[in-house]
MARRO-749850 format. One record per atom (N, C-alpha, C): atom name; y, x, z. Coordinates in steps of 0.1 Angstrom, whole numbers. Layout:
% MARRO-749850
    a   north    east      up
   CA       Y       X       Z
...
***
This chain:
% MARRO-749850
    a   north    east      up
    N    -393    -176    1431
   CA    -381    -167    1431
    C    -370    -175    1424
    N    -358    -174    1429
   CA    -347    -180    1423
    C    -343    -173    1410
    N    -336    -181    1401
   CA    -332    -175    1388
    C    -323    -163    1390
    N    -314    -163    1399
   CA    -305    -151    1401
    C    -313    -139    1405
    N    -323    -141    1414
   CA    -331    -130    1418
    C    -339    -124    1407
    N    -345    -133    1398
   CA    -353    -129    1387
    C    -344    -121    1377
    N    -332    -125    1375
   CA    -323    -117    1366
    C    -320    -103    1372
    N    -318    -103    1385
   CA    -315     -90    1391
    C    -327     -80    1390
    N    -339     -86    1392
   CA    -352     -78    1391
    C    -353     -73    1376
    N    -350     -82    1367
   CA    -351     -78    1352
    C    -341     -68    1349
    N    -329     -69    1354
   CA    -319     -59    1351
    C    -323     -45    1357
    N    -328     -46    1369
   CA    -332     -33    1376
    C    -344     -27    1368
    N    -353     -34    1362
   CA    -364     -29    1354
    C    -358     -22    1342
    N    -348     -29    1335
   CA    -342     -23    1323
    C    -335     -10    1327
    N    -328     -10    1337
   CA    -321       3    1341
    C    -331      14    1344
    N    -341      11    1351
   CA    -352      21    1354
    C    -358      26    1342
    N    -361      17    1332
   CA    -366      22    1319
    C    -357      31    1312
    N    -344      27    1312
   CA    -334      36    1305
    C    -332      49    1311
    N    -333      50    1325
   CA    -332      62    1332
    C    -344      71    1329
    N    -356      65    1328
   CA    -368      73    1325
    C    -367      78    1310
    N    -363      70    1301
   CA    -361      75    1287
    C    -351      86    1286
    N    -340      85    1293
   CA    -330      95    1292
    C    -335     108    1299
    N    -342     107    1309
   CA    -348     119    1316
    C    -358     126    1307
    N    -365     119    1299
   CA    -376     125    1291
    C    -370     129    1277
    N    -357     127    1275
   CA    -352     132    1262
    C    -352     121    1251
    N    -355     109    1255
   CA    -354      98    1245
    C    -364     100    1234
    N    -360      97    1222
   CA    -368      98    1210
    C    -367     112    1203
    N    -361     121    1210
   CA    -359     135    1204
    C    -373     141    1200
    N    -372     149    1189
   CA    -385     155    1185
    C    -388     167    1193
    N    -378     172    1201
   CA    -381     183    1210
    C    -381     179    1224
    N    -392     182    1232
   CA    -392     177    1246
    C    -381     182    1254
    N    -374     193    1251
   CA    -363     199    1258
    C    -350     193    1254
    N    -350     184    1245
   CA    -337     178    1240
    C    -334     184    1227
    N    -322     180    1222
   CA    -318     185    1209
    C    -315     200    1209
    N    -320     207    1199
   CA    -317     222    1198
    C    -303     224    1192
    N    -295     233    1198
   CA    -282     235    1192
    C    -284     242    1178
    N    -275     239    1169
   CA    -275     245    1156
    C    -260     248    1153
    N    -258     261    1149
   CA    -244     264    1145
    C    -244     270    1131
    N    -232     268    1125
   CA    -230     274    1112
    C    -236     267    1100
    N    -236     274    1089
   CA    -242     268    1077
    C    -250     279    1070
    N    -258     275    1060
   CA    -267     286    1054
    C    -258     296    1046
    N    -263     308    1045
   CA    -257     318    1037
    C    -268     322    1027
    N    -265     332    1019
   CA    -275     337    1009
    C    -287     342    1017
    N    -299     340    1011
   CA    -311     344    1018
    C    -313     359    1016
    N    -315     366    1028
   CA    -317     380    1027
    C    -332     384    1029
    N    -340     375    1033
   CA    -354     377    1036
    C    -362     364    1036
    N    -375     365    1034
   CA    -384     354    1034
    C    -395     356    1044
    N    -398     346    1052
   CA    -409     346    1061
    C    -418     334    1057
    N    -431     337    1055
   CA    -440     327    1051
    C    -450     324    1062
    N    -453     311    1065
   CA    -464     307    1073
    C    -476     305    1064
    N    -486     313    1066
   CA    -497     313    1057
    C    -507     302    1060
    N    -517     301    1052
   CA    -528     291    1054
    C    -536     295    1067
    N    -534     307    1072
   CA    -541     311    1084
    C    -533     308    1096
    N    -521     301    1094
   CA    -512     297    1106
    C    -505     308    1112
    N    -502     319    1105
   CA    -495     330    1110
    C    -482     333    1101
    N    -472     338    1107
   CA    -460     342    1100
    C    -462     356    1094
    N    -457     358    1082
   CA    -458     371    1075
    C    -445     373    1067
    N    -438     384    1068
   CA    -440     393    1079
    C    -434     388    1092
    N    -438     394    1103
   CA    -433     390    1116
    C    -420     395    1120
    N    -415     405    1112
   CA    -401     410    1114
    C    -395     412    1101
    N    -382     408    1099
   CA    -374     410    1087
    C    -361     416    1091
    N    -354     423    1082
   CA    -341     428    1084
    C    -332     422    1074
    N    -320     417    1078
   CA    -310     412    1069
    C    -296     417    1073
    N    -286     415    1065
   CA    -273     419    1069
    C    -265     407    1074
    N    -254     409    1081
   CA    -246     398    1087
    C    -242     389    1075
    N    -241     376    1078
   CA    -237     366    1068
    C    -249     361    1060
    N    -261     367    1061
   CA    -272     362    1054
    C    -281     353    1062
    N    -289     345    1055
   CA    -299     336    1061
    C    -313     341    1059
    N    -323     335    1065
   CA    -337     338    1063
    C    -344     325    1058
    N    -352     327    1047
   CA    -359     316    1042
    C    -373     315    1048
    N    -377     303    1053
   CA    -390     301    1059
    C    -398     292    1049
    N    -410     296    1046
   CA    -419     288    1037
    C    -431     284    1045
    N    -435     272    1045
   CA    -447     267    1052
    C    -458     265    1042
    N    -468     274    1041
   CA    -480     272    1033
    C    -492     268    1041
    N    -489     265    1054
   CA    -500     260    1062
    C    -502     245    1060
    N    -513     240    1065
   CA    -516     225    1064
    C    -510     217    1075
    N    -504     225    1085
   CA    -498     218    1097
    C    -483     220    1097
    N    -476     210    1103
   CA    -461     211    1105
    C    -459     221    1116
    N    -448     229    1114
   CA    -444     239    1124
    C    -429     236    1128
    N    -425     239    1140
   CA    -411     237    1144
    C    -405     251    1148
    N    -400     258    1138
   CA    -395     271    1140
    C    -381     271    1147
    N    -381     278    1158
   CA    -369     277    1167
    C    -366     291    1173
    N    -353     292    1177
   CA    -349     305    1184
    C    -356     306    1197
    N    -357     319    1201
   CA    -361     321    1215
    C    -349     318    1224
    N    -350     317    1237
   CA    -363     315    1244
    C    -367     301    1244
    N    -380     299    1246
   CA    -386     286    1247
    C    -385     281    1261
    N    -381     268    1263
   CA    -378     258    1254
    C    -363     256    1251
    N    -354     265    1256
   CA    -340     263    1254
    C    -335     265    1240
    N    -341     275    1233
   CA    -337     277    1219
    C    -322     281    1217
    N    -317     289    1227
   CA    -303     291    1227
    C    -299     306    1223
    N    -308     315    1221
   CA    -305     329    1219
    C    -298     330    1205
    N    -303     325    1195
   CA    -297     325    1181
    C    -298     311    1175
    N    -288     303    1178
   CA    -289     289    1173
    C    -290     287    1158
    N    -286     298    1151
   CA    -286     297    1136
    C    -301     295    1132
    N    -310     300    1139
   CA    -325     299    1136
    C    -329     284    1137
    N    -323     276    1146
   CA    -327     262    1148
    C    -325     253    1136
    N    -318     258    1126
   CA    -316     250    1114
    C    -329     247    1107
    N    -339     256    1109
   CA    -352     254    1102
    C    -359     242    1109
    N    -360     243    1122
   CA    -366     231    1129
    C    -379     227    1124
    N    -382     214    1121
   CA    -395     210    1116
    C    -397     214    1102
    N    -408     220    1099
   CA    -411     225    1086
    C    -425     220    1082
    N    -425     209    1074
   CA    -437     203    1070
    C    -445     211    1060
    N    -458     209    1059
   CA    -466     216    1049
    C    -460     216    1035
    N    -459     228    1029
   CA    -453     230    1016
    C    -438     230    1015
    N    -431     229    1027
   CA    -417     228    1027
    C    -410     242    1029
    N    -398     244    1023
   CA    -391     256    1024
    C    -377     253    1030
    N    -373     260    1040
   CA    -359     258    1046
    C    -353     271    1049
    N    -339     271    1050
   CA    -331     283    1054
    C    -326     281    1068
    N    -325     293    1074
   CA    -317     293    1087
    C    -303     292    1083
    N    -294     291    1092
   CA    -280     292    1090
    C    -277     307    1089
    N    -265     311    1084
   CA    -261     325    1083
    C    -260     331    1097
    N    -264     343    1099
   CA    -263     350    1111
    C    -250     359    1111
    N    -240     356    1119
   CA    -227     362    1118
    C    -226     375    1125
    N    -235     379    1134
   CA    -234     391    1143
    C    -246     400    1142
    N    -244     413    1142
   CA    -255     422    1142
    C    -262     422    1155
    N    -275     419    1155
   CA    -283     418    1167
    C    -297     415    1163
    N    -306     414    1173
   CA    -320     410    1170
    C    -323     396    1176
    N    -328     387    1168
   CA    -331     374    1172
    C    -346     371    1171
    N    -352     367    1183
   CA    -366     363    1183
    C    -367     348    1179
    N    -379     345    1173
   CA    -382     331    1170
    C    -397     328    1173
    N    -400     315    1174
   CA    -413     310    1177
    C    -415     296    1172
    N    -427     292    1172
   CA    -430     278    1168
    C    -429     270    1181
    N    -420     261    1182
   CA    -418     253    1194
    C    -431     245    1197
    N    -438     241    1187
   CA    -451     234    1190
    C    -462     242    1195
    N    -461     255    1193
   CA    -471     265    1198
    C    -464     277    1203
    N    -456     276    1213
   CA    -447     287    1217
    C    -454     300    1222
    N    -466     299    1227
   CA    -474     310    1232
    C    -483     317    1222
    N    -483     311    1209
   CA    -492     317    1199
    C    -485     328    1192
    N    -489     341    1195
   CA    -483     353    1190
    C    -482     353    1175
    N    -491     347    1168
   CA    -491     347    1153
    C    -480     339    1147
    N    -473     331    1156
   CA    -462     323    1151
    C    -449     327    1158
    N    -448     340    1161
   CA    -436     345    1167
    C    -431     357    1158
    N    -418     360    1159
   CA    -413     371    1152
    C    -399     374    1155
    N    -393     383    1147
   CA    -379     388    1150
    C    -372     389    1137
    N    -359     386    1138
   CA    -350     388    1127
    C    -339     398    1131
    N    -339     410    1125
   CA    -329     420    1128
    C    -317     419    1119
    N    -306     416    1125
   CA    -294     415    1117
    C    -286     427    1118
    N    -283     434    1106
   CA    -276     447    1107
    C    -262     446    1101
***
């Protein structure tokens, strides 16, 4: 094979690899791509704990507009707490500020600016009911 042809084949292989990486979301921690996050934290109005049993408690909390929710991970596994629906995480992007929550870690959502109900789940186990819940913003 001539040098020019080898270079073309090599370039084509690089382009194919880059297209594959882009289609798979690159090095993102979420298979669906980056989760949108809006706003900044407000004062915490409620706390949700992931217990050593791998379940959230309580599964529903109520806060007022402008407040955030504190998530505490007491489990031995990392959890990726995200807004519904899975895998888009677009219903309440303020929830996505929690994202990856390592064992022993505490994080806040961003402030919820509008009265509504927001569902959440663990992106790593989206069908596990024990890791789903709701935040009611009043």
